[in-house]
C-alpha positions as CSV (number, residue, x, y, z in Angstrom):
1,M,105.1,102.8,82.0
2,N,105.0,99.6,84.2
3,R,104.1,96.1,83.0
4,T,101.5,94.1,84.7
5,Q,99.7,90.7,84.1
6,I,95.9,90.2,84.3
7,Y,93.7,87.1,84.0
8,L,91.0,87.2,81.7
9,S,88.1,84.9,80.8
10,D,87.8,83.1,77.6
11,F,85.0,85.3,76.6
12,E,86.9,88.5,77.5
13,I,89.9,87.4,75.4
14,K,87.7,86.5,72.2
15,A,85.6,89.8,72.5
16,L,89.0,91.8,73.0
17,D,90.5,90.0,70.1
18,V,87.6,90.9,67.8
19,L,87.9,94.5,68.7
20,C,91.5,94.3,67.9
21,H,91.0,92.8,64.6
22,Q,88.3,95.3,63.7
23,T,90.4,98.3,64.6
24,K,94.2,97.1,64.3
25,R,94.6,98.0,67.9
26,T,96.5,96.1,70.7
27,R,94.8,94.2,73.7
28,S,97.0,96.4,75.9
29,S,95.7,99.8,74.3
30,F,91.9,98.6,74.7
31,I,92.7,97.6,78.5
32,R,94.4,100.9,79.2
33,E,91.7,102.8,77.6
34,A,89.1,101.0,79.6
35,L,91.0,101.6,82.8
36,D,91.5,105.1,82.1
37,F,87.7,105.5,81.4
38,Y,87.0,103.6,84.8
39,L,89.4,105.7,86.8
40,S,88.1,109.1,85.3
41,H,84.6,108.2,86.1
42,N,85.3,107.2,89.5
43,N,87.4,110.4,90.4
44,I,90.6,108.8,90.5
45,S,92.7,110.6,88.0
46,E,96.3,110.1,89.5
47,A,97.9,107.5,91.7
48,D,98.7,110.3,94.2
49,D,95.0,110.7,94.7
50,V,94.7,107.2,95.8
51,F,97.7,107.5,98.2
52,D,96.2,110.9,99.4
53,K,92.9,109.2,100.2
54,S,94.3,106.2,102.0
55,F,96.9,108.3,104.2
56,G,96.2,107.8,107.9
57,C,93.8,104.8,107.3
58,L,96.1,102.6,109.5
59,V,96.8,105.0,112.5
60,S,97.0,102.0,114.8
61,I,99.8,100.2,113.1
62,E,103.0,100.0,114.9
63,K,105.9,101.4,112.8
64,P,109.2,99.5,113.3
65,D,112.3,101.2,114.6
66,R,114.7,102.2,111.7
67,Q,117.7,100.8,113.4
68,E,116.0,97.5,113.6
69,W,115.4,97.4,109.9
70,R,118.9,98.3,109.2
71,E,120.1,95.5,111.3
72,R,117.7,93.1,109.3
73,E,119.0,94.4,106.1
74,R,122.6,93.7,107.2
75,R,121.9,90.2,108.2
76,F,119.9,89.1,105.0
77,F,121.8,91.2,102.4
């Protein structure tokens, strides 16, 4: 599981805290449940689906040469 931060309005925090108090659940559990619900109803079940759907959308982007990146890496690290 990965950690992330989000900004919520005062109203969202108050409403979420009421739910948490009533159900003895955490804010994060409600946020995860809401996100899972949203993703499942928008045909996005796994991160791989997102990557698959976006593959090839930047066909005109110029890819850097591997050797060039290795040289940059040596200079900066």
